[in-house]
C-alpha positions in Angstrom: -13.0 18.4 -54.6 -9.9 17.2 -52.7 -9.8 18.2 -49.0 -6.4 18.3 -47.3 -6.1 16.8 -43.8 -5.9 19.6 -41.2 -2.5 20.0 -39.7 -3.8 19.8 -36.1 -5.3 16.4 -36.9 -1.9 15.1 -38.2 -0.1 16.4 -35.1 -2.7 14.7 -32.8 -2.2 11.2 -34.3 1.1 10.4 -32.4 -0.3 11.6 -29.1 -3.5 9.5 -29.5 -1.4 6.5 -30.5 0.8 6.8 -27.4 -2.2 7.1 -25.1 -3.8 4.0 -26.8 -0.6 2.0 -26.1 -0.4 3.0 -22.5 -1.7 0.3 -20.1 -0.2 1.4 -16.8 0.9 4.9 -15.5 3.2 5.8 -12.6 1.8 8.8 -10.8 4.2 9.1 -7.8 7.1 9.6 -7.6 6.9 11.0 -11.1 9.9 13.5 -11.1 11.0 16.5 -9.2 10.4 15.1 -5.7 13.0 15.2 -2.9 12.8 12.0 -0.9 14.5 11.1 2.4 16.5 7.8 2.7 15.0 5.2 5.1 11.6 7.0 5.1 8.4 5.6 3.7 7.1 7.1 0.4 3.9 5.9 -1.3 4.4 4.7 -4.9 1.1 5.3 -6.8 0.1 4.0 -10.1 -3.1 3.4 -12.1 -4.2 0.9 -14.8 -5.0 2.9 -17.9 -6.4 -0.3 -19.4 -7.9 -2.7 -16.9 -6.8 -6.3 -17.6 -8.8 -7.8 -14.8 -8.1 -9.3 -11.4 -5.4 -11.8 -12.4 -2.7 -9.2 -13.2 0.3 -8.7 -10.9 2.8 -5.9 -10.6 6.5 -5.5 -10.3 8.2 -2.3 -9.0 11.8 -1.4 -9.7 14.1 1.5 -8.6 16.8 3.2 -10.6 19.5 5.5 -9.1 21.0 6.4 -12.5 18.1 7.8 -14.5 16.9 4.4 -15.8 20.3 3.0 -17.0 20.0 0.1 -14.5 17.2 -1.1 -12.3 16.9 -2.9 -8.9 13.8 -4.8 -8.0 11.8 -3.3 -5.1 9.0 -5.9 -5.0 7.3 -8.4 -7.3 4.0 -10.2 -7.3 1.7 -7.4 -6.1 -1.9 -8.3 -6.7 -4.7 -6.4 -8.4 -6.3 -3.7 -6.2 -9.0 -2.3 -8.5 -6.9 -0.4 -11.0 -5.7 2.3 -8.6 -2.7 1.0 -6.6 -0.3 2.1 -4.0 2.8 0.6 -2.3 4.5 1.9 0.8 8.2 2.0 -0.3 11.1 2.2 2.1 13.3 4.6 0.2 16.9 3.3 -0.1 19.5 5.2 2.0 21.6 6.4 -0.9 22.1 9.9 -2.3 21.1 10.4 -5.9 19.6 13.1 -8.1 18.6 10.6 -10.8 16.0 8.4 -9.1 13.2 6.8 -11.1 10.5 4.2 -10.4 9.2 1.7 -12.9 6.0 -0.3 -12.5 5.5 -3.4 -14.7 2.1 -4.9 -15.2 2.2 -8.7 -15.8 -1.0 -9.7 -17.6 0.1 -13.3 -18.2 3.5 -15.1 -18.4 4.4 -13.5 -21.7 2.5 -10.2 -21.7 3.8 -7.2 -19.8 3.3 -3.4 -19.9 5.5 -0.9 -18.1 5.7 2.8 -17.2 8.4 4.7 -15.3 8.7 8.2 -13.7 8.6 10.9 -16.3 11.6 12.6 -14.9 14.3 12.2 -12.2 13.6 12.6 -8.5 16.2 13.0 -5.8 17.0 11.0 -2.7 18.9 12.5 0.3 20.6 9.8 2.4 21.0 9.9 6.1 24.8 9.7 5.6 27.3 11.2 3.2 29.9 9.3 1.2 33.2 11.0 0.5 36.6 10.2 -0.9 37.4 7.7 -3.6 38.0 3.9 -3.3 40.8 1.9 -4.9 39.7 -0.9 -7.2 41.0 -4.5 -6.5 41.3 -6.6 -9.6 39.1 -4.1 -11.4 36.3 -4.1 -8.8 35.7 -1.2 -6.5 34.7 -2.0 -2.9 31.5 -0.2 -1.8 30.8 1.2 1.7 27.2 1.8 2.7 25.3 2.5 5.9 21.9 1.1 6.7 19.3 2.4 9.1 18.8 6.0 10.2 21.5 7.1 12.7 19.3 8.0 15.7 20.5 8.4 19.3 20.2 5.0 21.1 19.4 3.1 17.9 21.5 0.7 15.8 23.1 1.2 12.4 24.7 -1.3 10.1 28.0 -0.6 8.4 28.1 -2.7 5.2 31.1 -3.3 2.9 30.6 -5.2 -0.4 32.7 -6.2 -3.4 35.8 -6.7 -1.3 38.4 -9.4 -1.6 37.2 -12.7 0.0 39.2 -13.7 3.1 41.1 -10.4 3.4 41.3 -8.4 6.6 39.1 -5.3 6.7 40.3 -2.6 9.0 37.2 -0.6 10.2 38.3 2.9 11.3 35.9 5.2 13.2 36.9 8.8 13.9 35.4 12.1 15.2 36.7 14.2 12.3 37.6 14.1 8.6 41.3 14.4 7.9 44.2 12.8 5.9 46.8 10.6 7.5 48.7 7.5 6.4 47.9 4.0 7.4 49.9 1.1 5.9 50.5 3.1 2.8 46.9 4.2 2.3 45.6 7.8 2.8 42.9 7.7 5.4 39.8 9.9 5.0 39.3 10.3 8.8 41.2 9.9 12.0 40.7 6.8 14.0 40.3 8.1 17.5 37.0 6.3 18.3 37.5 2.8 17.2 39.8 0.5 15.1 38.4 -3.0 14.5 39.6 -5.8 12.2 37.1 -8.2 10.5 37.4 -10.8 7.8 35.7 -10.3 4.5 33.2 -13.2 4.1 32.7 -15.6 1.2 30.4 -13.1 -0.5 32.9 -10.3 -0.4 31.1 -8.5 2.4 31.6 -7.2 5.9 28.7 -6.3 8.2 29.3 -4.4 11.4 26.3 -3.4 13.6 26.9 -0.3 15.8 24.6 0.9 18.6 24.8 4.6 18.9 24.9 5.9 22.5 21.8 7.5 24.0 22.3 11.2 24.3 24.7 11.4 21.3 22.4 13.7 19.3 24.4 16.1 17.1 27.6 14.1 17.2 29.2 13.6 13.8 31.2 10.4 13.2 33.3 9.2 10.2 33.7 5.6 9.1 36.3 4.2 6.7 37.2 0.6 5.8 40.7 -0.3 4.5 40.9 -3.8 3.0 44.2 -5.6 3.1 44.1 -6.9 -0.5 46.7 -8.5 -2.7 49.0 -7.0 -3.8 48.1 -3.6 -2.3 45.8 -2.3 0.3 42.5 -1.0 -0.9 40.8 2.0 0.7 37.0 2.2 0.5 35.0 5.4 0.5 34.4 7.1 3.8 30.9 7.6 5.2 30.0 10.5 7.4 26.8 10.8 9.5 25.4 13.0 12.3 23.4 11.3 15.0 19.7 12.4 15.0 17.4 12.7 18.0 
């Protein structure tokens, strides 16, 4: 007598195969979390299959749902199959964050797992406006460090034209006005500095926030004097925290 294979058994085969092929599993962040930029979050993962004490781990972060990855750390050593890493969350707003952990068993054997779904990151500053590409490359304006009263932040411009003048404009409110043919995203009543873009296409400006400035909102914009036209970067708005 011929017995047919039960339907439930057939349906279970792909699931069992997937579990058998899993060697490492990301537990946190695994999707749905709301993280704060410049804060510590524990990345947790576990070895589904233990390959011994010689394995190392690499952690990567994606802000676009896994389309591209940036290395967080590499060469983490074996800690008994259940591991954690204190991650300084990048200060950028995204709703498509993912973490990927790669287990390196030997120079040619690796296994990876990533967050099952997207998580969100809320930056301590807000980008606004739209930059103007120079030779097809769009300058990027970012801010590093939490803007706390009496502390220092770092204004960071990248992908700008090497050797060009970068006009750094700091204002107390967002508005539109014209500056050398470019529409500004904020007024410039607090500061107007000029710096030269370095050989890496970057400008770094440290700013110490005054003590007692809690609650004050500031706007920063950088206009790069590029050839043949001026290029306006995005603006960055932040409120000073206690």
